[in-house]
N, C-alpha and C positions, 0 to 999 in steps of 0.2 A: 607310749602313748602320749600325744600333742597337746598346752595348753596352751592356743592361740589366743593372746592379751594385748598385741599390736596397736588395739585401735581401743582400749580403756585410759583414756588420758585421765581419769579423772579418779583412780582407781588409789586408795590411800593405806594398803596396807596388804600381807599377803595373809592369808590366813592360817591360823595356828594348826600344826600337824599334815601340813603340806611337804615335809621333810620324809614322812611316811610313804609317801607315794613314788617309789624307788623305780619303777620303768617309765618314770617321766621323762622325755626326749628333747624337748622341745619348753621351750620358755626363754621367751624374747625379753622382759623386763620383771625382776623384780622389786618390789617395793617393801622398804624397809618404816615398817610405821611404828606410830607411838606407844608407849606399851599400854598391854592390857589382855583379859581373860582370853578372846580371839584371836588376838593377833600375833602372828611368827614372826619371829625375830632372826636376826643372822643366821643361829645356828640352822635351821630350816634347811638351808643348803647343802648341810654335809649328807646327808641321805640321799641328795639327788647326785649320784654319782654317774649317772648316765647321759645328760645333758650333752647337747651339741649343736653347733651352729653357733648362734648371737643369742649374748648374754649381756643386760644393761642393769646395775644396779643402785640406784637410787637411794633417796632421803636418809642416805647414813650415818646423819647426825642425828638420828634417833636412837642407831645403835648401841651405844655407850660402850663402855670399856670392853672388847673383844676377851674371850676365854682364853687363858692362858695356853700358847700354842695350837690357836685354831690359826689353819690356814683358808679353810671353807672351800675353795676352788683348786685347790693345787692336784685336788688328784681326779678334775674332770677333765679326762684326757682328750676327751671328742669336743669339747668349745673351741672354735677357732675366733670367736670375735667376741670382746669384752669390754665395755664400758665399768668404770667404778673411779672412785675417788677416796679409796683406804686403803691404807699400810699394810693392812693383814690380808687383805686379799690377793695374795700371792695366786697367780695363775698357773697350769703346767708349762714347761719349755719349749712346748711344740704348739701355743699358741701363735696363730695367723698375722691378727688387728688387735691395739689394742689402743683405746681411747681413754686417760686420764685425763676428768671433767672436776673443773673446783674442787682441788686439793687443797686443804688448808694446811699442811704442815709444811716445814723449812726444806726438808732434803729429804727426797724421793727414795725409796728403798733401794739399795746394790742389785738385789732380785732382776731389775727391771735388763741389766747387763746378760741374766742370763737367759733370756728368751731369744736364741739363736737362731728359729725358724722367723722370727717375727719379720714381717714383712712390711707393713704400716705401723705409722704409732702416730700419735696426737696427742700431744698436751697442752690443754686449754684451760682459760680462766683459772690458773693456778697464781692468783696474785703473791702470795707470802712465799712463796718457793723460792731458794735462793740456791742449789745444788742439784745437781743432776748426777748421775753415772754416768761413764766414760759410755756415751753412743755408736763412737766408730766400733764397738766392738761387736756391735750389730749386724755380720755380717752378709746377712740375708734381707735385712732392711732395704725394701726402693721406694717408700714414700715418707716423709719427715713433715709432719703440720706445730708449728710452734704458734699458738695462736693465745693473746693477751695474755704477757708471763711478767713476771717482775723481776728475773734474771738479768744480772748484768755482765756475767759469762756462763755456754752452757756447759764447755768439756774441760776437765781436767787432764792436759796432756803429760804430768809430769813422771808419769809411766808410759814412756813414749814406747811402743809397738814396731818390729818390724812388718807387720801385715802391711795392706793397702787398706789405706783409707776409704772408708766407708765402699768396698769394694762391688757392692748392688745396687748403691741408691739411684734409685732414676730422677726423684720428685721433692721440692723443700719448698716450703710456703712455709713465712713469719710475717706475723701480722701482728702491728699493736702491742709490741715489745718495747715501749717508750725508752726503758735503763738498758738495753740490752746494749754492751758496748763491746764488745768481744764474743768470737765462737769458745776461744781457749781463754784459761783464766792468765790474769799479768804474769809476765815469764815465762812460761810454757815456751812459747814461742820465741818471743823476744823479736829484734830487730832482724830477723832471718830477712835472707834476700828470698826476691819472689821464686826464684827457681826453686827455694827449698822449702817453701811454705806448703803447706798439706794441701791438698788438692781435689776435686770430686771428679773420677776421672772418667764415670760414667753417668752423672749431670744430663740430663736432657730437658726439665722445664722447674724455672726458681721465677718464685715472687716473695716478693719482699717490700715491705707495706708498714707505713707508719713509725719504722725502729729511725729516728732522726739521729740517734748518738752510734751508731754500728759504723766503725771506722776498718774491723778486721774480721776478716772470715775465711774461708776455704777456696781456693780457686773456683773458676767457673770455667774453662776453654771452650766445651762440648757440650754449651746447653744451645739450645734448639731453639724455645721460648724462655723471654726472660721479660720480666715486669718487675721495673722498679717506682715506687710512687711514695713519697714523702719519707726517704733514707736518705743517708750519705752517698758519696757518690766513691769511697775513698777502694770499697772492694772491687766498683770494676775498673779503678785505676791502676789498681795492682795487677789484673785480671791483664788487662788491655798492651801491660809491660812485659809478658812475657814470650820468650821465641816458643816458634814454630817446633824446634830440638828438644823441649824442654818436655812436651805432653806429647805421648806415644800412645795409638790404637792401634790394633793388630799389626804392632811394628812398623807401621808407618806413621809418619810424624806429620802434623797439621797447624797451622795458626791459628790462634784465639779466636772464636766468634765466625769461623769460616762453615760451622754448619748450622747457625742464628737464623733462623727460617722467620720469628718473630718477637718486635723489639719494640716494645711499650714505658716508655719516660713520662713519667710525669710530678710536678712539683720539687723538682730535684734544685735547691737551693746551691751549694758548692758544684754544679756541676760545668768542669772547666773545659772539657772536650771528651769526644766519642767517639766511637770505635771508624775509622778511617773507610768510606763505601767500598773500595778495594778485598777489606780484609771480608767484609759482608757478602760476600759472594752468593749464597743461597739465600738472604734477605726476599721475603713477598711482604711481610706487613712491618710497616712503620707508623708508630704512634708518638708522636711528642707534645706537650700541654705543660704549659704555664713552667720552662725550663729559666 
């Protein structure tokens, strides 16, 4: 059974008893309403074990205190994509896409690092969040989007791993994170030379906008599309200084930015130098604005 309510933007709550429709397979969104006799609460999700596809859970400010031991979504083995902003909504470990929108806590739970098949992660409008679990442990992650966050650093690398840093990551979008200074916490990487800094080995798409205090992040020599707007240039400068022997792909070395096809720089105040044209052997699109 399917319940298609994609166009019901004015929906205020889910009906009480919805959780008894155990054969329900498709439910695009679940709206938590203010308490009332006819209003279904978050616990209605418990009985919907056959849900599959995408689910967006909204208006969680009306959910109140969750029942002790309740996870609500962990047994939904067929869900592939989830939007939520509540700590207790831990999904099953095979989830494909996770969007955390408007989370009001200061720390996102460590269960995020356990979703090992996650390929796309979006964290947005989490103004109060100050700590994230180690994201580089998500070995299947291909797309990472960080939008309007209050973080000063992203990762704790104090427990260093011998595994490849983000082995599958292809796209990174970082937008409107004015407090963000470093990818890792102070002291985790220290003053390591460029050759020993963590590196995105498979990154092809990088956009950073409105992050003026960002000074340190993993290097990104294999990128094919690069856009920097209203952000610091230090991560770029550090990547430029890499030698071709530092980064290897398919057992062959290549210079940084030799695969770059599109370059877009806008309003970068501290940009002292750019990659030389002989480095940009694959460049097709060049945009420069207010440098």
